[in-house]
C-alpha positions, 0 to 999 in steps of 0.5 A, a space after each residue: 271264923 266268926 266274921 265269915 257269913 256262914 256259921 255252923 255250930 253243933 253242941 257237944 253232949 257229955 253223955 249220949 243216949 246209948 241205944 239211939 245210934 241203933 235206930 237213928 238211921 231209921 228215924 231220919 227216913 221221914 226227913 229224907 222224904 221231905 228233904 227230897 221234895 224240898 230239894 226239888 223245890 230248891 232246884 227250881 228256886 236256884 234256877 229262878 235265882 240264877 236268872 234273877 242274879 244275872 239280870 239284877 245282881 240281887 238274890 231274891 230274898 224269898 228264894 234265898 230264904 228257901 234255899 238257906 232253909 233247906 240247907 239248914 234243915 239238911 244240916 240238922 238232919 245230918 248232925 242227927 244222923 252222924 250221932 252228934 245230937 240226940 234230940 230229934 230234928 224239927 221239921 222246919 226251914 226256920 232257924 231253931 235257936 234251941 236245937 243243938 245244930 245251928 246254921 246261920 248264913 248272912 244274906 248278901 245285899 249284892 251278888 256279882 252278875 257273873 257269879 252264877 256262871 262260874 261260882 260252882 267252878 270256883 268252888 270245886 277245889 274247896 268241895 274236893 277237900 270238903 269231900 275228903 273231910 266228910 269221908 274222914 268224918 264217916 270213919 269217925 262216926 263209925 267209931 263213935 257209934 261204938 263209943 256211944 253204944 258202950 261208953 255213951 260218949 262221942 269223944 270231943 276230938 273226933 266230934 270236933 273233926 266231924 263238925 269241921 268237915 260238915 262246916 267245910 261242906 256247907 261253906 262249899 255248897 253255899 258258895 257254889 250256889 252263890 248264897 254267900 259271896 266270899 270264898 270259903 276260908 282254907 282254915 281248920 275250923 
């Protein structure tokens, strides 16, 4: 869905590093330490943006960029941890066009003032389905671990399902945090 204001793209490789799945969980620890600190900052940015949107109807651009950057970083680390990419994720809030995991979110010029009060409630049904898809993705990543270990491949069909699960999760979170104003589509893809 190219016209939706959030796009998550992950490039599929024909061949993966055979033994990287054995250590990727260990290599992401520094990222999770940094993301925990950034998450605390994102919490405060969201609280400040909550008041700003209620009062002005606009999401402050700097706060929006920060929260979006944390989501982008998290998407890259998740793609790496889920064995979808081999290159180590960069420590950056900025978009990395040459990295195989790319998350782009369009900035909303106006945000309805009521949205911070109820967007998280409206997102619950979507996030429940996204959560189910993510659990299915966990199972597929488990099987992909063995296919990468023995055949150096992440089967394309399984890969595509994991991408869809992550895309649904990111769309749900972005809507719940009113980073986007269009309700996430109930479509596969």
